[in-house]
N, CA, C and O atoms as a GROMACS GRO file, in nm:
protein
  304
    1MET      N    1  -1.007   0.525  -2.141
    1MET     CA    2  -1.082   0.652  -2.142
    1MET      C    3  -0.987   0.785  -2.155
    1MET      O    4  -0.866   0.801  -2.142
    2GLU      N    5  -1.089   0.870  -2.186
    2GLU     CA    6  -1.026   0.944  -2.257
    2GLU      C    7  -1.023   1.077  -2.176
    2GLU      O    8  -1.132   1.099  -2.124
    3ASN      N    9  -0.901   1.199  -2.145
    3ASN     CA   10  -0.942   1.306  -2.069
    3ASN      C   11  -0.941   1.423  -2.175
    3ASN      O   12  -0.844   1.440  -2.249
    4ARG      N   13  -1.071   1.517  -2.180
    4ARG     CA   14  -1.069   1.598  -2.256
    4ARG      C   15  -0.947   1.693  -2.240
    4ARG      O   16  -0.850   1.722  -2.310
    5GLU      N   17  -1.002   1.737  -2.089
    5GLU     CA   18  -0.936   1.875  -2.019
    5GLU      C   19  -0.737   1.852  -1.963
    5GLU      O   20  -0.694   1.872  -1.849
    6LYS      N   21  -0.687   1.825  -2.038
    6LYS     CA   22  -0.530   1.809  -1.980
    6LYS      C   23  -0.531   1.736  -1.872
    6LYS      O   24  -0.473   1.787  -1.775
    7GLY      N   25  -0.584   1.621  -1.855
    7GLY     CA   26  -0.566   1.534  -1.779
    7GLY      C   27  -0.650   1.511  -1.674
    7GLY      O   28  -0.627   1.406  -1.613
    8LEU      N   29  -0.726   1.568  -1.640
    8LEU     CA   30  -0.861   1.568  -1.526
    8LEU      C   31  -0.955   1.452  -1.544
    8LEU      O   32  -0.994   1.428  -1.658
    9LEU      N   33  -0.990   1.388  -1.456
    9LEU     CA   34  -1.056   1.273  -1.394
    9LEU      C   35  -1.191   1.334  -1.455
    9LEU      O   36  -1.222   1.450  -1.428
   10PRO      N   37  -1.264   1.262  -1.530
   10PRO     CA   38  -1.431   1.282  -1.551
   10PRO      C   39  -1.494   1.342  -1.368
   10PRO      O   40  -1.460   1.285  -1.265
   11TYR      N   41  -1.558   1.427  -1.372
   11TYR     CA   42  -1.659   1.429  -1.256
   11TYR      C   43  -1.768   1.334  -1.229
   11TYR      O   44  -1.776   1.337  -1.106
   12PRO      N   45  -1.852   1.253  -1.270
   12PRO     CA   46  -1.892   1.144  -1.270
   12PRO      C   47  -1.794   1.012  -1.204
   12PRO      O   48  -1.849   0.936  -1.124
   13ILE      N   49  -1.665   0.992  -1.239
   13ILE     CA   50  -1.576   0.890  -1.209
   13ILE      C   51  -1.512   0.952  -1.055
   13ILE      O   52  -1.487   0.852  -0.987
   14ILE      N   53  -1.488   1.037  -1.002
   14ILE     CA   54  -1.438   1.149  -0.874
   14ILE      C   55  -1.575   1.088  -0.778
   14ILE      O   56  -1.576   1.021  -0.674
   15LEU      N   57  -1.660   1.130  -0.842
   15LEU     CA   58  -1.785   1.107  -0.746
   15LEU      C   59  -1.841   0.978  -0.698
   15LEU      O   60  -1.906   0.962  -0.596
   16SER      N   61  -1.796   0.855  -0.814
   16SER     CA   62  -1.849   0.772  -0.774
   16SER      C   63  -1.684   0.698  -0.675
   16SER      O   64  -1.687   0.612  -0.587
   17ALA      N   65  -1.602   0.743  -0.711
   17ALA     CA   66  -1.492   0.680  -0.642
   17ALA      C   67  -1.520   0.784  -0.479
   17ALA      O   68  -1.476   0.740  -0.372
   18THR      N   69  -1.546   0.831  -0.480
   18THR     CA   70  -1.568   0.912  -0.337
   18THR      C   71  -1.660   0.837  -0.264
   18THR      O   72  -1.652   0.853  -0.142
   19LYS      N   73  -1.766   0.740  -0.315
   19LYS     CA   74  -1.866   0.681  -0.254
   19LYS      C   75  -1.809   0.537  -0.235
   19LYS      O   76  -1.857   0.461  -0.150
   20GLY      N   77  -1.713   0.504  -0.310
   20GLY     CA   78  -1.631   0.330  -0.235
   20GLY      C   79  -1.634   0.219  -0.386
   20GLY      O   80  -1.613   0.098  -0.395
   21GLU      N   81  -1.678   0.343  -0.514
   21GLU     CA   82  -1.710   0.192  -0.599
   21GLU      C   83  -1.595   0.194  -0.650
   21GLU      O   84  -1.534   0.295  -0.684
   22PRO      N   85  -1.541   0.028  -0.663
   22PRO     CA   86  -1.419  -0.035  -0.649
   22PRO      C   87  -1.350   0.000  -0.814
   22PRO      O   88  -1.231   0.003  -0.848
   23GLU      N   89  -1.471   0.022  -0.893
   23GLU     CA   90  -1.431   0.055  -1.070
   23GLU      C   91  -1.377   0.218  -1.087
   23GLU      O   92  -1.264   0.241  -1.131
   24ALA      N   93  -1.448   0.302  -1.056
   24ALA     CA   94  -1.382   0.418  -1.039
   24ALA      C   95  -1.280   0.442  -1.014
   24ALA      O   96  -1.197   0.495  -1.087
   25MET      N   97  -1.262   0.389  -0.848
   25MET     CA   98  -1.170   0.351  -0.757
   25MET      C   99  -1.024   0.354  -0.836
   25MET      O  100  -0.921   0.418  -0.816
   26LYS      N  101  -1.084   0.205  -0.983
   26LYS     CA  102  -0.944   0.168  -0.994
   26LYS      C  103  -0.912   0.281  -1.093
   26LYS      O  104  -0.790   0.296  -1.098
   27ILE      N  105  -0.977   0.364  -1.171
   27ILE     CA  106  -0.968   0.436  -1.287
   27ILE      C  107  -0.909   0.564  -1.222
   27ILE      O  108  -0.846   0.639  -1.298
   28VAL      N  109  -0.919   0.597  -1.099
   28VAL     CA  110  -0.852   0.690  -1.017
   28VAL      C  111  -0.682   0.611  -0.976
   28VAL      O  112  -0.581   0.682  -0.978
   29ILE      N  113  -0.678   0.534  -0.957
   29ILE     CA  114  -0.535   0.462  -0.941
   29ILE      C  115  -0.479   0.467  -1.058
   29ILE      O  116  -0.373   0.530  -1.072
   30CYS      N  117  -0.547   0.395  -1.179
   30CYS     CA  118  -0.449   0.399  -1.283
   30CYS      C  119  -0.404   0.545  -1.380
   30CYS      O  120  -0.321   0.553  -1.470
   31HIS      N  121  -0.486   0.641  -1.328
   31HIS     CA  122  -0.474   0.792  -1.369
   31HIS      C  123  -0.322   0.835  -1.320
   31HIS      O  124  -0.223   0.885  -1.375
   32TYR      N  125  -0.355   0.790  -1.193
   32TYR     CA  126  -0.226   0.856  -1.119
   32TYR      C  127  -0.119   0.791  -1.086
   32TYR      O  128  -0.027   0.840  -1.020
   33ASP      N  129  -0.123   0.635  -1.147
   33ASP     CA  130  -0.025   0.536  -1.176
   33ASP      C  131   0.150   0.595  -1.214
   33ASP      O  132   0.251   0.565  -1.150
   34SER      N  133   0.144   0.652  -1.292
   34SER     CA  134   0.276   0.662  -1.361
   34SER      C  135   0.329   0.805  -1.280
   34SER      O  136   0.452   0.803  -1.273
   35GLN      N  137   0.269   0.933  -1.213
   35GLN     CA  138   0.329   0.950  -1.089
   35GLN      C  139   0.368   0.912  -0.967
   35GLN      O  140   0.462   0.955  -0.901
   36ILE      N  141   0.265   0.800  -0.934
   36ILE     CA  142   0.321   0.712  -0.807
   36ILE      C  143   0.418   0.631  -0.821
   36ILE      O  144   0.494   0.616  -0.726
   37SER      N  145   0.440   0.558  -0.944
   37SER     CA  146   0.580   0.503  -1.007
   37SER      C  147   0.693   0.604  -0.998
   37SER      O  148   0.800   0.544  -0.982
   38TYR      N  149   0.708   0.736  -1.004
   38TYR     CA  150   0.790   0.784  -1.023
   38TYR      C  151   0.828   0.829  -0.886
   38TYR      O  152   0.946   0.841  -0.856
   39LEU      N  153   0.733   0.854  -0.802
   39LEU     CA  154   0.741   0.939  -0.686
   39LEU      C  155   0.804   0.793  -0.605
   39LEU      O  156   0.868   0.833  -0.508
   40SER      N  157   0.807   0.661  -0.613
   40SER     CA  158   0.838   0.543  -0.574
   40SER      C  159   0.981   0.506  -0.633
   40SER      O  160   1.032   0.399  -0.599
   41LEU      N  161   1.046   0.588  -0.717
   41LEU     CA  162   1.188   0.515  -0.787
   41LEU      C  163   1.301   0.550  -0.689
   41LEU      O  164   1.298   0.663  -0.643
   42ARG      N  165   1.379   0.487  -0.660
   42ARG     CA  166   1.480   0.479  -0.561
   42ARG      C  167   1.613   0.442  -0.654
   42ARG      O  168   1.614   0.382  -0.761
   43LYS      N  169   1.737   0.501  -0.571
   43LYS     CA  170   1.856   0.465  -0.675
   43LYS      C  171   1.896   0.321  -0.552
   43LYS      O  172   1.882   0.299  -0.432
   44ALA      N  173   1.953   0.250  -0.677
   44ALA     CA  174   2.025   0.114  -0.613
   44ALA      C  175   2.184   0.053  -0.682
   44ALA      O  176   2.209   0.046  -0.803
   45TYR      N  177   2.260   0.020  -0.590
   45TYR     CA  178   2.384  -0.033  -0.660
   45TYR      C  179   2.368  -0.183  -0.650
   45TYR      O  180   2.305  -0.245  -0.563
   46ASP      N  181   2.437  -0.232  -0.756
   46ASP     CA  182   2.458  -0.374  -0.758
   46ASP      C  183   2.665  -0.405  -0.748
   46ASP      O  184   2.757  -0.326  -0.772
   47LYS      N  185   2.667  -0.543  -0.705
   47LYS     CA  186   2.805  -0.583  -0.653
   47LYS      C  187   2.908  -0.491  -0.692
   47LYS      O  188   2.980  -0.438  -0.607
   48THR      N  189   2.923  -0.459  -0.857
   48THR     CA  190   3.022  -0.404  -0.895
   48THR      C  191   3.010  -0.279  -0.895
   48THR      O  192   3.091  -0.227  -0.972
   49GLY      N  193   2.920  -0.183  -0.823
   49GLY     CA  194   2.865  -0.061  -0.769
   49GLY      C  195   2.825   0.017  -0.907
   49GLY      O  196   2.837   0.139  -0.922
   50ASN      N  197   2.775  -0.076  -1.008
   50ASN     CA  198   2.676  -0.012  -1.110
   50ASN      C  199   2.543   0.066  -1.052
   50ASN      O  200   2.502   0.002  -0.955
   51THR      N  201   2.468   0.173  -1.076
   51THR     CA  202   2.389   0.236  -1.048
   51THR      C  203   2.246   0.199  -1.129
   51THR      O  204   2.236   0.182  -1.250
   52TYR      N  205   2.170   0.194  -1.059
   52TYR     CA  206   2.029   0.162  -1.180
   52TYR      C  207   1.915   0.217  -1.066
   52TYR      O  208   1.936   0.246  -0.948
   53TYR      N  209   1.814   0.221  -1.126
   53TYR     CA  210   1.686   0.285  -1.060
   53TYR      C  211   1.597   0.194  -1.055
   53TYR      O  212   1.613   0.110  -1.144
   54GLY      N  213   1.489   0.173  -0.972
   54GLY     CA  214   1.403   0.060  -0.977
   54GLY      C  215   1.274   0.130  -0.914
   54GLY      O  216   1.274   0.251  -0.888
   55VAL      N  217   1.148   0.035  -0.888
   55VAL     CA  218   1.051   0.151  -0.851
   55VAL      C  219   1.030   0.016  -0.691
   55VAL      O  220   1.009  -0.106  -0.700
   56ASN      N  221   1.049   0.116  -0.540
   56ASN     CA  222   1.015   0.066  -0.445
   56ASN      C  223   0.888   0.031  -0.446
   56ASN      O  224   0.804   0.121  -0.451
   57THR      N  225   0.836  -0.141  -0.442
   57THR     CA  226   0.707  -0.159  -0.430
   57THR      C  227   0.608  -0.104  -0.283
   57THR      O  228   0.492  -0.065  -0.281
   58ASP      N  229   0.704  -0.120  -0.171
   58ASP     CA  230   0.628  -0.078  -0.050
   58ASP      C  231   0.597   0.049  -0.070
   58ASP      O  232   0.476   0.070  -0.080
   59ILE      N  233   0.690   0.170  -0.082
   59ILE     CA  234   0.666   0.277  -0.098
   59ILE      C  235   0.515   0.328  -0.214
   59ILE      O  236   0.421   0.406  -0.203
   60ARG      N  237   0.560   0.239  -0.314
   60ARG     CA  238   0.458   0.263  -0.436
   60ARG      C  239   0.316   0.194  -0.374
   60ARG      O  240   0.212   0.243  -0.417
   61ASP      N  241   0.304   0.084  -0.276
   61ASP     CA  242   0.166   0.053  -0.229
   61ASP      C  243   0.138   0.115  -0.107
   61ASP      O  244   0.027   0.096  -0.059
   62ARG      N  245   0.225   0.194  -0.042
   62ARG     CA  246   0.183   0.302   0.055
   62ARG      C  247   0.083   0.403  -0.024
   62ARG      O  248  -0.038   0.420  -0.010
   63LEU      N  249   0.199   0.477  -0.135
   63LEU     CA  250   0.121   0.598  -0.199
   63LEU      C  251  -0.038   0.552  -0.243
   63LEU      O  252  -0.135   0.618  -0.207
   64ARG      N  253  -0.050   0.443  -0.316
   64ARG     CA  254  -0.174   0.422  -0.375
   64ARG      C  255  -0.265   0.417  -0.258
   64ARG      O  256  -0.357   0.499  -0.263
   65SER      N  257  -0.258   0.314  -0.122
   65SER     CA  258  -0.349   0.336  -0.019
   65SER      C  259  -0.343   0.494   0.041
   65SER      O  260  -0.461   0.527   0.060
   66LYS      N  261  -0.265   0.589   0.074
   66LYS     CA  262  -0.317   0.697   0.074
   66LYS      C  263  -0.411   0.742  -0.040
   66LYS      O  264  -0.525   0.781  -0.015
   67LEU      N  265  -0.361   0.736  -0.161
   67LEU     CA  266  -0.458   0.793  -0.235
   67LEU      C  267  -0.596   0.738  -0.199
   67LEU      O  268  -0.682   0.816  -0.158
   68MET      N  269  -0.627   0.582  -0.214
   68MET     CA  270  -0.752   0.562  -0.202
   68MET      C  271  -0.801   0.639  -0.096
   68MET      O  272  -0.912   0.690  -0.111
   69GLN      N  273  -0.719   0.665   0.048
   69GLN     CA  274  -0.768   0.694   0.182
   69GLN      C  275  -0.820   0.851   0.163
   69GLN      O  276  -0.915   0.892   0.229
   70ALA      N  277  -0.752   0.934   0.070
   70ALA     CA  278  -0.803   1.086   0.037
   70ALA      C  279  -0.874   1.118  -0.038
   70ALA      O  280  -0.905   1.235  -0.058
   71VAL      N  281  -0.931   0.989  -0.116
   71VAL     CA  282  -1.023   1.006  -0.259
   71VAL      C  283  -1.144   0.964  -0.165
   71VAL      O  284  -1.247   1.028  -0.187
   72LEU      N  285  -1.151   0.865  -0.060
   72LEU     CA  286  -1.299   0.814   0.049
   72LEU      C  287  -1.308   0.943   0.114
   72LEU      O  288  -1.420   0.994   0.100
   73VAL      N  289  -1.223   1.014   0.182
   73VAL     CA  290  -1.277   1.135   0.257
   73VAL      C  291  -1.292   1.272   0.211
   73VAL      O  292  -1.316   1.376   0.273
   74PHE      N  293  -1.265   1.242   0.052
   74PHE     CA  294  -1.266   1.388   0.001
   74PHE      C  295  -1.460   1.429   0.010
   74PHE      O  296  -1.552   1.348   0.007
   75GLU      N  297  -1.465   1.543   0.018
   75GLU     CA  298  -1.582   1.596   0.020
   75GLU      C  299  -1.628   1.704  -0.119
   75GLU      O  300  -1.578   1.804  -0.171
   76ILE      N  301  -1.732   1.633  -0.140
   76ILE     CA  302  -1.763   1.730  -0.268
   76ILE      C  303  -1.894   1.792  -0.269
   76ILE      O  304  -1.926   1.867  -0.362
   0.00000   0.00000   0.00000
């Protein structure tokens, strides 16, 4: 998928996603996947005290769900 204007989703995709079309919703979720993953990052420590970051899958799934809900109630 090619975005012509600084990362904006094409209007037909947005329109289809608001109507509940699964493929359009998948494109919307893929478009925002990097931001969702960033927001889902959490700091964790191992047994020796080393710090590492990982994606919390529960938070990621909740954010994806909220995005889908917001898209479905979005009025054009």
